GUPALO-7753 format. One record per residue (C-alpha): x, y negated, z negated; residue number from 1; residue in one letter. Coordinates in steps of 0.1 Angstrom, whole numbers. Layout:
N
       x       y       z   resi   resn
       X       Y       Z    NUM      A
...
//
This chain:
122
       x       y       z   resi   resn
      46     -22      -2      1      M
      57      11     -17      2      V
      30      30       2      3      T
      48      21      35      4      L
      82      31      22      5      V
      72      66      12      6      V
      65      80      47      7      P
      95      61      61      8      A
     118      77      36      9      A
     116     111      54     10      V
     135      98      84     11      V
     165      84      65     12      V
     191     102      44     13      R
     177     115      11     14      P
     201      95     -11     15      R
     193      63       8     16      C
     156      69       7     17      S
     156      75     -31     18      C
     174      42     -36     19      G
     149      23     -13     20      I
     119      39     -31     21      L
     134      30     -65     22      A
     139      -6     -56     23      V
     105     -10     -41     24      E
      89       6     -71     25      A
     108     -18     -94     26      Y
      96     -47     -73     27      H
      60     -35     -73     28      A
      60     -30    -111     29      A
      75     -65    -117     30      T
      48     -81     -95     31      I
      20     -60    -111     32      R
      33     -69    -146     33      S
      34    -106    -138     34      A
      -2    -105    -124     35      L
     -14     -87    -155     36      Y
       3    -112    -178     37      Q
     -11    -142    -159     38      R
     -46    -128    -162     39      G
     -50    -122    -125     40      D
     -56     -85    -128     41      A
     -93     -86    -117     42      R
     -83    -102     -84     43      A
     -60     -73     -78     44      T
     -89     -49     -80     45      V
    -107     -68     -53     46      K
     -75     -67     -31     47      L
     -72     -30     -38     48      S
    -108     -25     -27     49      D
    -102     -45       4     50      A
     -72     -24      14     51      R
     -92       8       6     52      D
    -119      -4      30     53      S
     -93      -6      58     54      L
     -70      24      53     55      D
     -95      53      54     56      G
    -120      73      34     57      A
     -98      80       4     58      S
     -97      57     -26     59      D
     -60      59     -35     60      D
     -53      22     -39     61      D
     -54      10     -75     62      Q
     -56     -25     -90     63      G
     -35     -37    -119     64      V
     -63     -28    -143     65      I
     -83       4    -145     66      D
    -121       6    -147     67      S
    -119       0    -185     68      H
     -97     -31    -182     69      G
     -65     -13    -193     70      N
     -32     -22    -177     71      A
     -23       0    -147     72      N
      12     -12    -139     73      I
      24      21    -123     74      V
      -4      33    -100     75      P
      -1      71     -96     76      T
     -23     101     -92     77      D
     -31     125    -121     78      A
       3     142    -115     79      S
      22     110    -117     80      G
      29     108     -80     81      I
      27      75     -61     82      A
       2      75     -32     83      S
      14      69       3     84      S
      -1      58      36     85      R
       7      68      71     86      S
      22      42      94     87      P
     -13      40     111     88      G
     -30      33      78     89      Q
      -5       5      70     90      V
     -12     -10     104     91      L
     -50      -8      96     92      N
     -43     -30      66     93      I
     -21     -56      83     94      V
     -43     -57     114     95      Y
     -73     -61      91     96      L
     -94     -34     108     97      T
    -104       2     100     98      P
    -105      10     138     99      Q
     -76      19     161    100      A
     -60     -14     172    101      A
     -27     -27     185    102      T
     -31     -62     172    103      S
     -50     -84     148    104      G
     -50     -98     113    105      G
     -15    -108     102    106      F
      -1     -98     136    107      F
     -24    -113     163    108      P
       2    -104     189    109      Q
       8     -69     175    110      G
      41     -55     163    111      V
      72     -43     182    112      N
      83      -7     184    113      G
      69      27     192    114      E
      45      28     163    115      V
      22      -1     169    116      N
     -13      14     169    117      T
     -34      16     137    118      S
     -53      48     128    119      A
     -88      53     140    120      A
    -111      53     111    121      G
     -84      41      88    122      G
//
């Protein structure tokens, strides 16, 4: 999940964070390419919409195809920058709620660590 790695990269050494981001971007592109080739691209738009319904008001998440059915392997903004989420927004997605929460979804017992509360309102 590249959008989780971007905010985490600011707390590690710059060279290390660049390497982590590069590897995660490579993994994401490989998975997105495979889904597109398999013909599963429309399902990714539904997953993208589901994540967007949980992580806040912005519509930054992008499926493997755009609104015209064209491949969208590298999801970026108009400037070519990958979107990112705050740790709270990532927790909204894995807790499956747009509300502030400390557990739910994939983590019914919550997560360990200091950052364990999702963002209010996504």
